[in-house]
C-alpha positions in Angstrom: 32.2 -8.3 4.4 31.4 -4.8 5.3 27.6 -3.5 4.8 26.4 -0.1 4.6 22.4 0.0 4.6 20.5 3.3 4.6 17.4 4.8 3.8 16.1 8.4 2.4 12.8 9.9 4.3 11.6 12.9 5.8 10.5 13.7 9.3 7.3 12.4 8.5 8.2 9.4 8.0 10.9 9.2 10.9 8.5 6.8 12.3 8.7 4.3 9.7 12.3 4.7 9.1 12.8 4.1 12.9 10.7 0.6 12.8 13.1 -0.4 9.7 16.1 1.2 11.6 14.7 -1.3 14.5 14.3 -4.5 12.6 17.7 -3.9 11.2 19.5 -3.4 14.7 17.8 -6.4 15.4 19.1 -8.9 12.8 22.3 -6.9 11.5 24.0 -5.6 14.6 27.1 -5.1 12.7 25.6 -3.3 9.9 26.8 0.5 9.5 23.0 2.0 9.6 22.7 5.3 7.6 19.8 8.0 7.5 19.7 10.0 4.3 17.2 12.9 5.1 16.5 16.0 2.7 14.6 17.8 5.4 15.4 20.1 9.1 13.3 19.4 12.3 10.0 21.4 12.7 9.4 23.7 15.5 9.4 22.3 19.0 11.1 18.7 18.3 14.6 17.6 19.6 16.1 15.7 16.7 19.2 13.6 18.9 20.6 11.3 16.5 22.4 10.1 19.1 19.1 8.5 20.6 18.1 6.5 17.0 19.2 3.1 16.0 21.2 4.2 13.1 24.7 5.2 13.1 24.8 8.4 11.7 23.2 11.0 9.5 23.5 12.1 5.8 21.8 15.6 4.9 21.4 16.6 1.2 23.5 19.1 1.7 26.2 16.9 2.1 26.2 15.4 -1.4 28.2 15.7 -4.3 25.0 17.0 -6.4 27.0 16.7 -9.5 28.3 21.0 -8.8 24.9 22.3 -8.6 23.9 24.3 -5.3 22.0 21.9 -3.4 19.0 24.5 -2.4 18.7 25.4 -6.4 18.7 22.0 -7.0 16.4 20.7 -4.3 13.9 23.1 -5.4 13.6 21.3 -9.1 12.0 17.8 -6.6 9.1 17.5 -4.8 8.9 15.1 -1.9 9.0 12.2 -3.4 11.1 13.1 -6.4 14.1 14.6 -3.7 13.8 11.8 -1.3 14.6 9.3 -4.5 16.6 11.7 -6.0 18.9 11.6 -3.3 19.3 7.8 -3.5 21.6 8.2 -6.6 24.6 10.5 -5.0 25.1 8.7 -2.0 25.1 5.3 -3.3 27.5 6.6 -5.2 29.4 8.3 -2.6 29.0 5.0 -0.5 31.0 3.3 -3.1 34.2 5.0 -1.9 33.4 4.9 1.5 35.1 1.8 2.3 32.1 -0.6 2.4 32.0 -4.3 0.5 28.1 -3.7 0.1 25.9 -1.2 -0.2 22.0 -1.7 0.5 19.0 0.8 0.0 15.7 -0.2 1.9 12.7 2.2 1.6 11.7 3.7 5.2 8.5 1.8 5.3 10.0 -1.8 4.8 10.9 -4.0 8.2 13.2 -6.6 8.0 11.4 -10.1 10.1 14.4 -12.3 9.4 18.2 -11.9 8.4 19.5 -11.2 5.2 22.3 -13.6 5.2 21.0 -15.1 1.8 21.0 -11.7 0.0 24.6 -11.8 1.1 25.5 -15.0 -0.2 24.1 -13.8 -3.9 26.3 -10.6 -3.6 29.6 -13.6 -3.6 28.7 -14.0 -7.1 26.6 -10.8 -8.7 27.2 -7.0 -8.0 23.9 -5.9 -8.5 20.6 -7.3 -6.9 17.2 -6.1 -8.0 13.5 -7.3 -6.8 10.7 -7.4 -9.5 7.1 -5.4 -8.7 5.7 -9.0 -9.7 6.8 -12.6 -10.1 4.2 -14.5 -11.3 1.8 -12.9 -13.8 -1.9 -11.9 -12.5 -5.3 -14.4 -12.9 -8.0 -11.4 -12.9 -8.3 -8.6 -14.9 -8.6 -6.3 -11.9 -5.4 -7.7 -10.4 -3.9 -7.3 -14.5 -5.0 -3.7 -13.8 -4.2 -2.8 -10.7 -0.5 -4.5 -10.4 0.9 -5.8 -13.9 -0.6 -2.4 -15.7 0.8 -0.3 -13.0 4.2 -1.9 -12.9 4.9 -1.4 -16.6 3.8 2.8 -16.1 6.4 2.7 -12.6 9.0 -0.1 -13.2 9.3 -3.7 -13.9 11.4 -3.4 -10.6 10.7 -2.2 -6.9 13.3 0.0 -5.6 12.3 0.3 -2.0 15.5 -2.5 -2.3 18.9 -2.2 -4.1 21.9 -3.9 -3.6 25.2 -3.7 -4.9 28.6 -4.4 -4.5 30.6 -1.2 -4.0 33.3 -2.7 -6.9 33.0 -3.0 -11.1 29.6 -3.8 -11.9 28.1 -2.5 -8.8 30.0 0.8 -8.7 29.7 1.2 -12.6 25.9 0.8 -12.1 26.0 3.2 -9.1 27.9 6.0 -10.8 25.1 5.2 -13.9 22.2 5.8 -11.5 23.6 8.9 -9.6 23.9 10.5 -13.6 20.2 10.0 -14.2 18.5 10.7 -11.1 20.7 14.2 -10.2 19.2 14.9 -13.9 16.2 13.1 -14.6 14.3 11.8 -11.1 11.2 12.9 -12.0 7.5 11.9 -11.5 6.3 12.1 -15.4 4.8 9.1 -16.4 3.9 10.5 -20.0 7.2 11.7 -20.8 8.4 7.5 -19.4 10.0 8.9 -16.0 9.1 7.5 -12.6 11.1 9.4 -10.5 14.3 6.6 -9.6 12.6 3.5 -10.2 11.9 3.3 -14.4 15.9 3.6 -14.9 16.1 0.4 -13.5 14.3 -1.1 -16.3 17.7 -0.7 -18.4 19.9 -2.4 -16.0 20.0 -6.0 -16.6 20.7 -5.1 -20.2 23.3 -2.5 -19.3 25.3 -4.4 -16.4 26.8 -7.7 -15.8 26.4 -10.0 -12.8 22.8 -8.4 -12.2 20.6 -11.2 -9.9 17.0 -10.6 -10.7 15.8 -11.8 -6.9 12.8 -14.1 -7.6 12.4 -15.3 -4.1 9.3 -14.7 -2.4 10.1 -14.3 0.8 11.4 -10.8 -0.4 10.0 -7.4 -0.9 6.5 -8.4 -0.5 4.0 -5.7 -0.4 0.1 -5.3 -1.7 1.1 -5.4 -5.2 1.8 -8.7 -5.2 0.2 -10.1 -2.2 -2.6 -11.6 -4.6 0.5 -14.0 -5.6 2.0 -15.1 -2.3 0.6 -17.0 0.3 1.9 -15.9 3.4 1.9 -18.9 6.7 2.9 -18.5 10.1 4.5 -22.2 11.2 4.3 -23.6 15.0 7.5 -22.8 15.2 6.5 -18.9 14.7 8.6 -18.7 11.1 6.8 -16.3 8.4 6.9 -17.9 5.4 5.3 -16.8 1.7 5.1 -19.3 -0.7 7.2 -21.7 1.5 10.2 -19.1 1.7 11.4 -17.6 4.6 9.5 -13.7 4.9 12.7 -11.6 4.8 11.4 -8.1 4.7 7.8 -6.5 4.1 7.1 -3.6 1.7 4.1 -1.3 3.9 3.9 0.6 1.5 0.4 3.6 1.7 0.2 2.9 5.3 -3.3 3.9 5.7 -6.7 3.5 4.0 -4.9 3.4 0.8 -2.8 0.3 1.9 -5.8 -0.8 3.7 -7.9 -1.3 0.7 -5.2 -2.8 -1.1 -4.6 -5.3 0.9 -8.1 -6.3 2.1 -8.8 -6.9 -2.3 -5.4 -9.1 -2.3 -5.4 -10.6 0.9 -8.5 -11.8 1.4 -8.6 -14.8 4.2 -5.0 -14.9 4.0 -5.3 -14.0 7.6 -1.7 -14.0 8.5 -0.8 -10.6 6.5 -3.3 -8.6 8.3 -1.4 -9.7 11.5 1.6 -8.5 10.1 0.1 -5.3 9.2 -1.4 -4.9 12.8 2.2 -6.0 14.1 3.3 -3.2 11.7 0.7 -0.8 13.0 1.5 -1.3 16.7 5.3 -0.5 15.8 4.5 2.8 13.9 2.5 4.1 16.8 5.1 3.3 19.4 7.9 5.1 17.1 5.4 8.2 16.4 6.3 11.5 18.0 3.3 13.9 17.9 5.5 17.2 17.8 6.0 16.2 14.1 3.3 17.5 12.0 1.1 15.2 9.3 3.0 16.1 6.1 5.8 17.7 7.3 8.2 18.6 4.6 10.5 21.5 5.3 11.3 22.3 2.0 7.3 22.5 1.0 7.4 25.5 1.7 8.8 29.3 1.2 10.2 30.5 3.6 7.4 32.6 4.9 5.6 29.4 5.2 3.5 29.8 1.9 3.3 26.9 -0.3 5.4 26.0 -2.8 3.2 24.9 -5.4 4.2 22.2 -8.2 4.2 24.4 -11.2 6.6 26.9 -9.2 9.1 23.9 -9.3 8.4 22.8 -13.0 8.7 26.5 -14.1 12.4 26.7 -12.2 13.4 23.5 -13.4 12.9 24.4 -16.9 14.6 27.8 -17.4 18.2 28.2 -16.2 17.9 31.9 -16.6 15.8 31.5 -13.4 17.8 29.0 -11.5 20.9 31.7 -12.3 19.0 34.6 -11.0 17.8 32.9 -7.5 20.4 30.8 -6.3 18.2 30.2 -2.6 14.4 30.0 -4.5 12.9 29.2 -1.2 13.6 32.6 0.0 10.8 35.1 0.4 10.8 38.9 0.0 12.2 41.3 -2.2 14.6 40.2 -4.8 13.5 36.6 -4.3 12.0 33.8 -6.8 8.8 34.1 -4.9 8.4 37.4 -5.4 9.1 37.1 -9.3 6.4 34.5 -9.3 4.0 37.1 -7.5 4.9 40.1 -9.7 4.8 37.9 -13.1 0.6 36.9 -11.7 2.0 33.2 -11.5 1.8 32.9 -7.8 -2.0 31.6 -6.2 -2.6 32.4 -2.8 -2.9 28.9 -0.7 -2.9 27.5 3.0 1.2 26.2 3.8 1.5 22.3 3.2 4.5 20.4 1.5 4.5 19.7 -2.0 
């Protein structure tokens, strides 16, 4: 069985992606590992994919975006929307690339054990998803933090998805591709949360779907309150007695620390795993990459692209027709038009 595993990230998440690929290479040296990127290296950083643990890089301009010019399409998305929207086109294209199975993992995940049982599930299922939660919460605070949150953002966590590249898996990939090309936005009031809310439909729309209820998969701050993590005398890490396969280290930093302390409590093994991950992140961090860097967060002159600029461009076909490269600056650019219309608020350069 030929397996392709990919993740989607920008250079600000290169350290996390390096940890993921490092752990994938350790446990699955025979898999093809692909870095899906919608970014260009910052000045002063020499990015050499040949020295990385992945096999190849696919850039946003390499994707079939339904005929849309890639710069015009990308501009409509902020960094989170863009990094999730590209997953659909790549997954769809990968179905015709020779792999039997395609797996997506978020860049802030890491393997702690091989995923052989997952491949066994894909012998009889075409699509595998993991819910955010496997058990009901027991306090009102946890219900609000976790159960209500999942109602807003999606029942299934799309930091992981696995498919067969034929049958229902391929049909899912085509459907998800079509939805993410046009509707991958963070707009919870309208029922959208990037790529994730769409997959609430999957068990109804498709056959041969496996909802993986193994607590050893996709453990994270949002479900740690209901998963007891232990480290045995054999050194094996388990969650509720199941071998821990991969952890989702979402929101590395103060927010993640707060949620981990809140719900891990005295489960000290959880804190040990987080400390292990932070050490790996430090090892794979390059100080030449600015914090929160994203090449497509600014116009060509370095000024911030405000979210309102993206939303206006997204909403108006006449603007997309008039400005094929909306990232440009200077006379005749979309930025110049915004300034002329009094819609440009000067701010310091930063990703948006």
